[in-house]
C-alpha positions in Angstrom: 34.6 12.8 -23.4 31.0 12.3 -22.2 29.8 14.7 -24.9 31.7 12.9 -27.7 28.9 10.5 -28.4 26.5 13.4 -29.0 28.7 15.7 -31.1 28.5 13.9 -34.5 24.6 13.5 -34.5 24.3 17.1 -33.2 26.4 18.4 -36.0 24.5 16.4 -38.6 21.2 17.6 -37.2 22.3 21.3 -37.3 23.7 21.0 -40.8 20.2 20.5 -42.1 19.2 23.7 -40.3 22.1 25.7 -41.8 21.0 24.6 -45.3 17.3 25.1 -44.7 17.3 28.5 -42.9 19.7 31.1 -44.2 19.4 33.3 -41.1 20.1 30.4 -38.7 23.9 30.6 -38.6 23.9 34.4 -38.0 21.3 33.9 -35.3 23.4 31.3 -33.6 26.4 33.6 -33.6 24.3 36.4 -32.1 22.8 34.1 -29.5 26.3 32.9 -28.5 27.6 36.5 -28.3 24.6 37.5 -26.1 25.2 34.5 -23.8 28.9 35.3 -23.5 28.3 39.1 -23.0 26.0 38.3 -20.1 28.6 35.9 -18.6 26.4 32.9 -19.0 28.7 30.9 -21.2 30.1 28.9 -18.3 26.6 27.8 -17.4 25.2 27.0 -20.9 26.9 24.7 -23.3 27.4 26.1 -26.8 25.5 23.2 -28.2 22.5 24.0 -25.9 22.5 27.6 -27.4 22.4 26.1 -30.9 19.5 23.8 -29.9 17.4 26.6 -28.4 18.1 28.7 -31.4 17.1 25.8 -33.6 13.8 25.5 -31.8 13.0 29.1 -32.7 13.3 28.2 -36.4 11.6 24.9 -36.2 8.7 25.9 -34.0 8.2 29.6 -34.7 4.6 29.7 -33.4 2.2 31.9 -35.3 4.9 33.6 -37.2 7.1 32.3 -40.0 10.7 31.2 -39.1 13.0 34.2 -38.4 14.2 35.8 -41.6 17.2 37.6 -40.1 19.8 36.9 -37.4 18.4 39.6 -35.2 14.9 38.2 -35.4 16.4 34.8 -34.5 18.1 36.3 -31.4 14.9 38.0 -30.2 13.0 34.7 -30.6 15.8 32.9 -28.8 15.5 35.3 -25.9 11.7 34.8 -25.9 12.1 31.0 -25.6 14.6 31.4 -22.8 12.1 33.7 -20.9 8.8 32.1 -21.7 9.4 28.3 -22.0 8.1 26.5 -18.8 11.5 24.9 -18.1 10.4 23.5 -14.7 7.4 21.8 -16.3 8.5 20.5 -19.7 11.7 19.8 -21.6 12.2 21.6 -24.9 12.0 19.2 -27.8 14.2 19.9 -30.8 13.4 17.5 -33.6 14.2 19.0 -37.1 13.3 15.9 -39.1 10.4 14.7 -37.0 12.4 11.5 -36.0 11.0 11.2 -32.5 8.0 8.9 -32.3 5.1 9.7 -30.0 6.4 6.8 -27.8 10.0 8.3 -27.7 8.5 11.7 -26.7 6.4 10.1 -24.0 9.4 8.3 -22.7 11.4 11.6 -22.6 8.6 13.3 -20.7 8.4 10.4 -18.3 12.2 10.6 -17.7 11.9 14.4 -17.2 9.0 14.0 -14.7 10.8 11.3 -12.7 14.0 13.4 -12.5 12.1 16.6 -11.5 10.2 14.7 -8.7 13.6 13.4 -7.5 15.0 17.0 -7.7 17.7 15.9 -10.2 18.9 17.5 -13.3 19.6 21.0 -14.6 17.2 23.9 -14.9 17.0 23.4 -18.7 16.3 20.1 -20.5 16.7 19.7 -24.2 15.4 16.6 -25.9 16.7 15.7 -29.4 16.4 12.5 -31.4 19.9 11.4 -30.4 19.4 12.5 -26.7 16.0 11.7 -25.3 17.3 11.7 -21.7 19.0 15.1 -21.9 22.5 13.7 -21.2 24.4 15.6 -23.8 24.1 19.3 -23.2 21.8 19.9 -20.3 22.4 17.1 -17.8 24.2 19.4 -15.3 24.0 22.9 -16.8 22.5 25.4 -16.3 22.2 25.0 -12.6 19.0 25.8 -10.8 20.1 29.1 -9.4 
């Protein structure tokens, strides 16, 4: 029930990615399969997997966005491994809706929570969830 408020905006946001990037849907399926095969699915919401995968298409770094599902999976794994999760939240903003002030507020909230040793190991900021309450408030744990 707590996630219900985030489901519709999340689905709408991802719909834009499905139409913009042909490899995104296949990449998400591979990412979810990888998470499940490593027995991580109880620790990582399906929507969080979709958002991290989205980040790989939206912020591909020096490369173009992944052109195949396998490339999307490999970049997903790289984000999981290389993002400084304890220092910064991962911002997923497909339509550049977050203002600089909203991003600053999200970072401040993140810093405050980290200093108080609250929150999960992974934080995902989206335009409809600047305080990471939807998919990463309690999962994954900081094991």
